FIBA-932074 format. One record per residue (C-alpha): residue in three letters; x negated, y, z. Coordinates in steps of 0.5 Angstrom, whole numbers, plus 2048, in hexadecimal, padded with zeros to 3 digits. Layout:
BEGIN
ALAXYZ/...
This chain:
BEGIN
MET800800800/ILE7FD8077FE/PRO7FC80B805/LEU801810806/GLU7FC815808/SER7F9815801/LEU8008187FF/ARG80181E803/ASP8028237FD/SER80881E7FB/PHE80C820802/GLU80C828800/GLY8128287FD/VAL80F82B7F7/ILE8138267F2/PRO8198237F4/SER81981C7F6/VAL81E8177F4/ILE8218127F9/ALA82580B7F7/THR8298077FB/THR82E8017F9/ASP8358007FC/ALA8387F97FF/ASP8397F77F7/GLY8327F97F5/ILE8357FF7F1/PRO82F8047F2/ASN83080B7F4/ILE82A8117F2/SER82A8177F5/TYR82581D7F5/LEU8228207FC/SER81D8267FD/HIS818823802/VAL81581D804/HIS81281E80B/TYR80B81B80D/VAL80C818814/ASP806813814/GLY80280E811/THR808809810/HIS80E80E811/VAL81281380D/ALA81881880F/LEU81E81A80B/SER82281F80D/ASN82981D80E/GLN82E82380A/PHE832821804/PHE83181A802/SER838816805/LYS837811800/THR830810801/ALA831810808/ALA83680B808/ASN832806804/VAL82C807809/ALA83180580F/ARG8337FF80B/ASN82C7FC809/GLY82780080C/PHE823801805/ALA821806801/THR81C8087FB/VAL81980F7FA/MET8158127F5/VAL8108187F7/VAL80C81C7F2/ASP8068207F4/GLY8078277F1/TYR8008287F1/SER7FE8227EC/GLY8058207EA/GLN8038197EC/GLN8098157EE/HIS80A80F7F4/VAL81080B7F6/LEU8118097FD/ASP815803800/LEU818805806/VAL81C80280C/PHE820806810/ALA81D807817/ARG82180C81B/SER82581381B/GLU82381981F/THR82681F821/GLU821822825/GLY819821826/GLU813823823/ILE81582081C/PHE81C82381C/GLU81982A81E/ARG81482A818/VAL819828813/ALA81E82D816/ILE818833815/HIS81783180E/LEU81F83280D/ALA81F838811/ILE81B83C80C/LEU81F839806/GLU82583B809/ALA823843809/ARG828844803/MET82C83D803/SER83283F808/GLY83183980D/ILE832834808/MET82B831809/LYS82C830811/LEU82982A813/ARG82D824817/ALA82881F818/VAL82281C815/ASP821815813/ILE81B811814/TYR81980B810/ARG813806810/VAL80F806809/ASP80F7FF807/ASP80B800801/CYS8088067FD/ARG8068057F6/ALA80480A7F0/VAL80880B7EA/PRO80480D7E4/ALA8068147E2/ALA8068167DB/ASN80381D7DB/PRO80081E7E1/LEU8008267E3/VAL7F88267E5/GLU7F28217E5/PRO7F281D7EB/GLU7EE8217F1/PRO7E881E7F3/LEU7E88197F9/VAL7E481D7FD/LEU7E68257FE/PRO7E282A801/ASP7E182A808/LEU7E583080C/MET7E282F813/GLY7DC832811/LYS7DF83880F/VAL7E3838815/ALA7DD83781A/ARG7DA83D816/LEU7E0841817/THR7E184081E/ALA7DA841820/ARG7DB84881D/MET7E2849821/SER7DE847827/ASP7D984D826/CYS7DF852827/GLY7DF85682D/ASP7E685982C/PRO7ED85782A/GLU7ED85C824/THR7E685A821/LEU7E8852822/LEU7EE85381E/ASP7EA857818/ALA7E5851818/THR7EA84C818/LEU7EE84F812/GLU7E885180E/GLY7E584A80F/LEU7EB84680D/GLY7EA84A806/GLU7E3849806/LEU7E2842808/PHE7E983F806/GLY7EB843800/TYR7F2845804/ARG7F284C802/HIS7F984E804/SER7F984E80C/MET7FC851812/VAL7FD850819/LEU80385281D/VAL804853825/PRO80A852829/ASP80F85882A/GLY811858831/GLU81785D831/ARG81A85A82A/GLY81885382B/GLY815853824/LEU80E854821/THR80A85A81F/THR80485A81A/ILE7FE85C81D/ALA7F985A818/SER7F9858810/ARG7F485780A/GLY7F5857803/TYR7FB85B802/ASP7FC8627FF/GLN7FF864805/PHE7FD86280C/GLY80486280F/PHE802863816/GLY80886381A/ALA80C85F816/GLU81185B819/VAL814854818/PRO81A85181D/LEU81984B820/GLY81C84581C/ARG81B849815/GLY818846810/ILE811842810/ILE80E847815/GLY81484781A/VAL81584081A/ALA80E83E81B/ALA80E843821/GLU815841824/ARG814839823/ARG80C83A825/ARG80A83581F/ASN807836819/VAL80B837812/ARG80883680C/ILE80B836805/THR8068347FF/ASP80A8367F9/LEU81083B7F9/SER81183B7F1/ARG8178367F1/GLY81D83B7EF/GLN8208417F1/ARG82283F7F8/TYR81B83E7FA/ILE8198457F7/GLN81F8487FB/ALA81D845801/VAL815847800/ARG81884E7FF/ALA81C84E806/MET81584B809/ALA811850807/GLY815856809/VAL817859802/GLU81E85A803/ASP81D85C80A/ALA81F86380C/THR81A864812/PRO81686A812/ILE810867811/PRO81086280B/LEU80C85B80C/PRO80685A808/ALA808855803/LEU8068527FC/ASP80B8537F6/LYS80B84C7F4/PRO8088487F9/LEU8088407F8/SER80583D7FE/GLN805840805/ILE80383D80C/ALA805840813/LEU80283D81A/PRO804840821/LEU7FE842825/ALA7FF83F82C/SER7FB83F832/ARG7FD83C839/GLY80483B837/ARG805842835/LEU80684582E/VAL80084A82C/GLY80284B825/VAL80384881E/LEU7FE847818/PHE801847811/SER7FE84680B/GLU800846803/SER7FE8457FC/THR8008467F5/GLU7FD83F7F4/ARG8018387F5/PHE7FE8337FA/THR7F98397FD/PHE7FB836804/ARG7FB82E804/HIS7FB82A80A/ARG7F382A80B/ASP7F483280B/GLU7F9832810/GLU7F582E814/ALA7EF832814/LEU7F4838815/THR7F683581B/VAL7EF83581E/ILE7EE83C81D/THR7F583E81F/ALA7F483B826/HIS7ED83E827/LEU7F0845825/ALA7F684482A/THR7F184282F/ALA7EC84882E/LEU7F184D82D/SER7F484B834/PHE7ED84B837/LEU7EA851834/SER7F0855837/GLU7F085283E/GLU7E885383E/ARG7E985B83C/GLU7EE85B841/ARG7E9858847/ALA7E485D844/GLU7E8863845/THR7EA86184C/ASP7E386084E/ARG7E086684B/ARG7DF86C850/GLU7E487184F/LYS7E187784B/THR7E187E84E/GLU7E788284D/ALA7E4887849/SER7E2882844/THR7E987E844/ASP7EE883845/LYS7EB88A843/ALA7F088E83F/GLY7EE88F838/SER7EF896835/VAL7F6895831/SER7F589582A/GLU7F789B826/GLY7FA89B81F/ARG80089881B/ARG80689681F/ILE80688E81F/ALA80E88C81F/VAL80E886824/ARG815883824/PHE81787D829/TYR81D87882A/PRO81D875831/ARG82287082E/ASP81D86C82A/GLY81687082C/SER816872824/LEU811878823/PHE81187D81D/VAL80B88181C/ASP80D887817/ASP814884815/ASP81087E813/TYR811877817/LEU80B87481A/ILE80D86F81F/ARG81186C824/GLY81286882A/VAL80C86782F/PRO80786B82B/GLY80C87182A/ARG80D872831/LEU805871832/LEU80487782D/LEU80A87B831/HIS80687A837/PHE80087D835/LEU803883831/GLU807885837/ASP80188483C/TYR7FD889837/VAL80288E836/ARG80388E83E/THR7FB88E840/GLY7F788E839/LYS7F588783B/GLN7F2883835/ASP7EE87D838/PHE7F287783B/LEU7F087183E/ASN7F386A83D/ARG7F3869845/GLU7F7870846/ILE7FC86E841/ARG7FD868844/ARG7FE86B84B/ASP803871848/ARG80A86F84B/ARG80D875846/LEU80C870840/GLN81186B843/LEU80F86683D/PRO81185E83E/ASP80C85983E/PHE80785F83D/LYS80185C840/ASP80085683B/ASN80285B835/LEU7FE861836/GLU7F785F832/THR7FB85D82C/ARG80086282C/LEU7FA86782C/ILE7F7864826/LEU7FD865822/LEU7FE86C824/ARG7F786E823/ARG7F786A81C/ARG7FE86D81A/LEU7FC87481B/GLU7F6873817/GLU7FA870812/LYS7FE876812/ALA7F887B812/GLY7FC880815/PRO7FB88681A/ILE7FB881820/MET7F587C821/LEU7F3877827/GLU7EC875827/ARG7E887082C/ALA7E387582F/ASP7E086F833/ARG7E2868836/GLY7E9869839/ARG7EA871838/LEU7EE874832/ARG7ED87B830/LEU7F387F82D/THR7F1884827/LEU7F6889824/ALA7F688D81E/GLY7FB892821/TYR800893827/PRO80588E828/GLU80C890829/ILE81088A82C/GLU81888982B/VAL81B88382F/MET82188182B/GLU82687F830/ASP82C87A82D/
């Protein structure tokens, strides 16, 4: 029997599979199914959604025959199956449900999963293809673990979260060829995710948001599981789903960076000690960019990234706590209030939205932070702020603030840089931020 492990690309659902069963009289029934899911070396799973006749035949005799097609090479294989069990929860059910949740983005619920049927594979044999799509792959593919080792070594040399994020995305492009990637972090206020770093797009999209459960990114975050799609070219329903995933149809103030016509996508949750730290997302205009071996390599990288992000944030907090207090003159000295043009700042407390000169900037925790800095500046002329002081300031009244501070400050700083407006936030030194303005802020708080 041909090992199922060697057929992994045939279980991507790029080309529909065919399932054949027989009834009590030996009359065959043939149906198409979108996906055969690999379980292990001797088992596969089929989603139980539509096939009433197929289900009745299997319930009667327990047998089925499935043909799967490798969407990359065109090679075909026939599997002789024996029904083992049906599952409505657990690891396999969750994996299949996630795949269908992505395809369901524009399908109005008709793809809802009822159960997964697990089959034992008694035989697997090749069917010669008349016209293979490509030449067969070499038996030995290039090793990705060497690249993983080089990238994680670079990541280990990073001394702060911002440098770590940049090094990770740059390394994914340089070493692996994943040139369109981003990292999103949880937004404690609205329960979604916010883009904090990106590479390979026309716009950075810092501050762009994705709701939990929405598309490939939101599903990966909500379910805490990798989500990988190898080929998004199968029909208009896939294209519509991709556009929804990428945020093309979103009415959010900051659009999510997105390729116009992606064909491969992968999203991996960043989790550390049971807590979601963020999501790494990458996409490509080529089919089969992210295969099983790529997912395995990225799983190692995301585990390292999640742990390093948590460690660096905690290390910075400890260093700030242990460091001697600076003199009042160096930390709280009121600077000279900038003269020059008026900077119109409009703030909406309901969601923390902040506008500068009638141009939307950011919302949520970063918006509240910037308002805090600007109000202190207007009141006292203060321009330097310590992370330690920000954490202790009860006026902010921000939920789960301690865990989110470092990434929120990175997001705010990058968003201000992207806008290149009259307000900037710079890192003066470790644990210290400096507010610089090209004018005088006039703040208007818009009460609902």
